[in-house]
C-alpha positions, -999 to 999 in steps of 0.1 A, spaced: 822 419 -507 842 397 -482 858 363 -489 827 346 -476 810 353 -508 804 321 -527 817 322 -563 810 306 -596 835 282 -611 843 283 -648 814 272 -669 789 272 -640 770 304 -644 738 306 -624 721 320 -654 724 286 -670 703 271 -643 665 268 -648 644 291 -626 620 279 -599 585 270 -611 558 296 -603 529 275 -590 516 293 -560 486 315 -564 469 335 -536 449 306 -521 479 282 -520 500 310 -505 473 317 -479 471 280 -469 509 279 -468 510 309 -444 482 296 -422 496 261 -421 531 274 -413 519 295 -383 495 269 -370 509 236 -358 533 226 -330 531 260 -312 494 262 -304 490 225 -299 518 223 -273 522 258 -258 487 267 -246 493 250 -213 527 265 -207 514 300 -214 485 293 -190 511 283 -163 528 316 -167 499 340 -169 469 322 -155 434 325 -169 441 353 -194 460 328 -216 445 346 -246 463 379 -238 499 367 -245 488 353 -278 471 386 -287 503 406 -278 524 382 -298 500 386 -327 503 424 -326 541 422 -326 541 397 -354 517 419 -374 538 450 -370 569 431 -382 549 416 -411 544 450 -425 582 454 -427 584 420 -445 557 431 -469 576 462 -480 608 442 -485 594 411 -502 574 433 -527 605 455 -533 629 425 -536 608 394 -546 636 369 -542 639 337 -523 667 348 -498 643 366 -474 658 382 -443 694 376 -454 688 394 -487 673 424 -469 702 424 -444 728 424 -471 712 451 -492 709 473 -461 743 468 -445 765 452 -472 785 431 -446 786 395 -457 795 381 -423 763 396 -408 743 384 -438 757 349 -434 748 348 -397 713 361 -403 708 335 -430 722 308 -407 700 318 -378 668 316 -399 679 283 -414 687 268 -380 653 279 -366 636 260 -394 657 229 -394 657 225 -356 620 231 -354 614 205 -382 637 180 -365 619 183 -332 586 181 -350 597 149 -366 605 134 -332 572 147 -319 555 130 -349 571 98 -340 560 100 -304 525 109 -313 524 80 -338 536 56 -311 508 68 -288 481 68 -315 489 33 -328 498 20 -293 533 10 -305 547 12 -270 580 27 -280 596 36 -247 633 38 -258 649 65 -279 659 41 -308 624 35 -321 614 72 -319 647 82 -337 641 56 -364 606 67 -371 617 104 -369 644 97 -395 620 78 -418 595 107 -415 621 133 -423 631 112 -454 595 113 -465 594 150 -461 625 153 -482 609 131 -509 578 153 -510 601 184 -511 621 169 -540 590 160 -559 582 197 -563 569 227 -546 535 221 -562 533 187 -546 547 200 -513 522 229 -511 493 205 -520 504 183 -492 505 214 -470 468 221 -481 457 187 -468 477 190 -435 466 226 -430 430 214 -432 437 187 -406 453 213 -383 424 237 -387 399 208 -381 416 200 -348 415 236 -336 379 241 -348 370 210 -327 385 227 -297 366 260 -304 333 241 -310 336 220 -279 345 250 -258 317 272 -270 291 244 -269 301 238 -233 298 276 -226 263 276 -241 254 246 -219 266 264 -188 296 241 -183 331 253 -174 340 286 -158 340 316 -182 351 339 -154 386 324 -156 393 343 -189 399 375 -169 420 360 -141 456 371 -139 485 352 -123 504 379 -104 539 382 -91 548 383 -55 542 421 -53 509 417 -71 521 428 -105 506 414 -137 529 431 -163 559 408 -162 539 375 -161 522 386 -193 556 395 -209 571 362 -199 541 343 -213 543 363 -245 579 352 -251 564 316 -252 533 326 -272 554 343 -298 567 309 -309 532 301 -320 531 332 -342 563 327 -361 561 311 -395 548 341 -415 583 350 -424 589 317 -441 566 327 -469 589 353 -483 614 325 -491 587 312 -515 585 345 -535 602 331 -566 576 303 -567 546 327 -564 525 341 -592 528 379 -592 542 381 -556 544 419 -555 506 421 -559 493 391 -539 517 391 -509 503 421 -489 466 410 -487 475 373 -484 500 376 -456 479 400 -435 448 378 -440 468 347 -429 480 365 -397 445 377 -389 430 342 -394 456 325 -371 453 353 -345 416 349 -342 419 311 -340 445 313 -312 424 337 -291 393 315 -295 412 283 -287 427 299 -256 392 310 -244 378 276 -250 407 259 -233 408 280 -201 370 279 -197 370 241 -195 403 234 -178 420 253 -150 453 270 -157 471 247 -132 458 215 -149 463 229 -184 499 236 -176 507 200 -167 520 176 -193 525 180 -230 490 175 -244 470 205 -231 444 205 -259 437 168 -254 426 177 -218 402 202 -232 386 176 -254 383 152 -225 368 178 -203 343 192 -228 334 161 -248 343 130 -229 327 108 -255 348 122 -283 372 95 -296 405 106 -281 425 86 -307 411 108 -335 424 140 -319 457 122 -313 460 116 -351 451 152 -358 479 164 -334 503 141 -352 495 155 -386 496 190 -373 532 185 -362 539 168 -396 528 200 -414 552 221 -393 581 199 -403 572 200 -440 569 237 -442 600 244 -422 621 221 -445 606 239 -475 617 272 -460 652 260 -451 659 245 -485 646 276 -503 667 299 -481 698 279 -488 690 280 -525 683 317 -525 716 326 -507 736 305 -531 721 323 -561 730 356 -544 767 345 -540 766 340 -502 768 302 -501 786 279 -525 771 279 -560 765 241 -559 737 247 -534 718 268 -560 714 240 -585 679 233 -597 668 199 -610 663 200 -647 629 182 -647 614 187 -612 626 224 -610 634 220 -573 666 230 -555 677 194 -550 712 200 -536 698 225 -510 671 200 -501 697 172 -496 719 196 -475 692 207 -451 679 171 -448 713 158 -438 715 185 -411 680 175 -399 691 138 -398 721 148 -376 699 168 -352 673 140 -349 700 114 -343 725 131 -321 706 160 -304 671 148 -300 645 170 -283 657 202 -268 633 213 -240 638 250 -247 636 246 -285 605 267 -289 618 296 -269 652 294 -286 636 295 -320 615 325 -310 647 342 -296 666 337 -328 638 350 -349 631 380 -327 667 390 -332 663 385 -370 630 405 -369 648 434 -351 674 435 -379 647 433 -406 627 462 -391 658 483 -391 667 473 -427 633 486 -439 643 521 -427 679 519 -441 666 507 -475 642 535 -480 669 553 -500 672 523 -524 648 528 -553 635 501 -576 618 504 -609 585 486 -600 558 496 -576 558 479 -542 541 480 -508 553 508 -484 546 505 -447 541 535 -425 575 546 -410 563 543 -374 556 505 -378 592 493 -384 604 516 -356 579 501 -332 586 466 -345 624 469 -339 619 482 -304 593 455 -295 613 426 -310 645 437 -292 626 441 -260 611 406 -262 645 391 -270 660 405 -238 668 386 -205 646 410 -186 615 392 -199 621 362 -177 633 341 -206 651 309 -195 688 313 -197 693 280 -214 677 295 -245 706 320 -248 731 291 -244 715 271 -272 713 302 -294 750 309 -287 760 274 -297 740 276 -329 755 310 -339 789 296 -330 784 268 -355 775 294 -381 807 314 -374 828 282 -378 811 274 -411 818 309 -423 855 305 -417 854 270 -433 838 286 -464 865 312 -466 893 285 -463 877 262 -489 874 291 -513 910 300 -508 923 265 -510 905 258 -542 917 290 -558 881 302 -564 880 340 -565 849 354 -548 825 374 -569 824 411 -559 789 425 -567 781 455 -546 751 455 -523 730 475 -547 732 446 -572 727 419 -545 693 405 -552 683 432 -577 648 424 -589 626 440 -614 589 434 -618 580 397 -613 548 384 -628 
């Protein structure tokens, strides 16, 4: 194990810390997964996907769903084999045993959650301003509301995962209500002979008449709406009997969201042309106005606001649990693995990730290509995870676990690597942002090494077979 491995100071054994509280059964986990996948992506990206591909806006969402489903099978084998909170970073280290790579994978996943949550908080502030007619035109007011909202998210997170997931239940219901409104309006309009159903089969072609690359380019955007399922593996230590409930719950959550996305896409393109749908940042609001002009628009504005709020809550849950899990596995400093004695929540990790979010909200603000960059980072992580499944087939554990057909991680690795490439038409700024984020991770890695050396703390040296070793978890 390299010097980046975090170590335990004298008298601070992680075994002395209380464990996380197992409060999530199958229904709470299902709502967590559905709520994590739904949200900012579908509410904001439908129009941009339509601009890329034309009337077949549902097709990129379907392709993204298939790629996500294939990768989900790899996650299922690994989370039931190693039901720990560290997720992709744990799988990477057990497969390759190189702590630098482990750290970068963990940092990439954490950044994708925190940056998405930070942007969601600013979007929440903007939607709140519009819904309440606050008239906030400058950046100061939006930033102040965004910081206040992120502080509220941290408070809910600190209160406990039970409270956090219960809040997610309410917000997920709000998200689903908004999307069901779109589906209902669309299909009622279709039954009444309104709109143009023929648009759902119209492709936007390239100059040479091709349709393949427009669909691929649109899928790179649509994939952002499908990510989120991977966050659930970081909640493994807070689930009841994760090795048994994860497979059916994760696959059910993906199928539910995939069906909703296709139906929302069909409703949207039937009522609003691709050109009009691709203008502005509120595509679904245009669908409501076109299909049900008498529907109170402010109500849908509030629904959109709370859908974004749910994305922020779940992403911050994921980020804090990832930091906690990596600390307990000796990759990050042990202080980040501390659990509150009464609330049973990783309070130091929550504070750390919240401070990072505060900095992003204050100094970075909204990044236009954030959705694409988040998808880019996670596609790279998914490629590694799919390969890790195959590498770890030789690692046997004592308990039964899910096993995915070998062909699926192979297809998953190839598909994820393909969609991460520049040949897809992905905006170059996304690679620049990703490079900066990974660069920050590398700097932090060296800082961790120097701090450990300067304080005289000797790194622990467990081998990768013991990293995250987990027996049956009930």
